[in-house]
C-alpha positions, 0 to 999 in steps of 0.5 A, spaced: 798 413 336 797 408 342 790 409 346 790 411 352 786 404 355 792 401 351 797 404 355 793 403 362 792 396 360 800 396 358 802 398 364 798 394 369 801 388 365 808 390 367 806 391 375 803 385 375 809 381 372 813 385 377 809 383 382 810 375 380 818 376 379 818 380 386 813 374 390 819 368 388 822 371 394 821 368 401 819 372 407 819 368 413 816 370 420 819 368 425 816 365 432 809 365 427 803 360 427 798 360 422 791 358 423 785 357 428 787 355 435 795 355 433 800 353 438 808 355 439 810 350 443 808 344 444 809 335 445 809 331 438 810 324 436 814 323 430 809 319 424 816 317 420 822 317 420 825 324 418 831 329 418 833 334 423 836 340 420 841 344 423 836 351 421 830 352 418 833 351 410 831 346 405 839 347 404 842 347 410 846 340 413 842 334 416 845 333 423 841 327 425 834 323 424 828 322 429 825 316 428 818 314 428 814 315 435 819 318 437 817 324 442 820 331 441 818 338 444 816 343 439 820 350 442 818 355 436 815 355 429 818 359 423 813 360 417 817 361 411 812 364 405 813 362 398 812 364 392 808 369 396 800 369 394 799 375 388 792 378 386 790 384 382 785 389 384 779 390 380 775 395 384 777 400 389 777 397 396 779 400 402 780 393 406 780 393 414 787 392 417 787 388 424 793 393 426 792 400 423 788 404 418 784 402 412 789 400 406 787 405 400 787 400 394 785 402 387 784 398 381 790 395 378 793 395 384 798 388 385 797 385 392 803 380 395 800 375 399 804 372 405 799 367 408 793 365 411 791 367 419 786 364 421 778 366 421 778 368 414 784 373 414 791 373 411 797 377 411 798 381 405 805 386 404 803 394 403 808 399 404 813 394 406 810 391 411 806 386 413 799 387 414 793 382 416 786 384 413 780 379 412 781 376 405 777 380 399 778 375 393 773 370 393 778 364 391 781 364 398 776 366 402 774 361 407 768 365 411 763 370 407 766 376 411 767 380 403 761 377 398 764 382 393 770 380 388 774 386 390 781 382 387 782 377 382 787 372 385 793 370 380 796 365 385 795 362 391 800 363 397 805 357 399 807 356 406 811 352 409 812 350 417 819 349 420 819 346 428 824 347 432 825 341 436 828 339 442 829 331 443 828 327 450 836 326 450 836 334 449 838 335 442 835 340 437 836 341 430 829 344 425 824 340 422 821 342 415 813 339 417 808 338 411 802 338 416 804 330 417 810 330 420 809 330 427 803 328 430 801 332 436 801 328 443 795 328 447 798 332 452 800 338 450 805 342 454 802 349 453 797 349 449 795 343 442 795 345 435 790 343 430 790 335 431 792 332 425 
């Protein structure tokens, strides 16, 4: 006969494996940007020649190229989160959600982390919805809001930013931004993103 504690440990490990498998599917947030001072609309300059895709997808058709030093208008941003981050609760905790009630979490619960929001906050998936909350796993806690370890990070989240751009000639398409693809222009039209 297997002791109950071993059954609990095995069940927790199986749930964590299921969460890791589920977290490989991308989560796409449209018209969203991340980080402090982010902006959805601005003027930018290409740092090199880069492909422009028909849609925000690496497998889409390349429809034209932007040349180095070419100015473009960024019309919107989409965030593609994959793989999602995964953390497992170490102790009971009720993190504060930005737009809702506290979230009751228990030891062994697996948390899917969408991505960074700004000022120590991250998006997590809870009951099928993305909820913004301060980090409660110290590995990614950029601010000292929470000193205790409530969860253990198994895998950090990764976010890929797609920019919907328009050239001076009026051509539009999507560019995958790695953080250095487009540099903000000095005269931002609708607000400036973080300087590169």
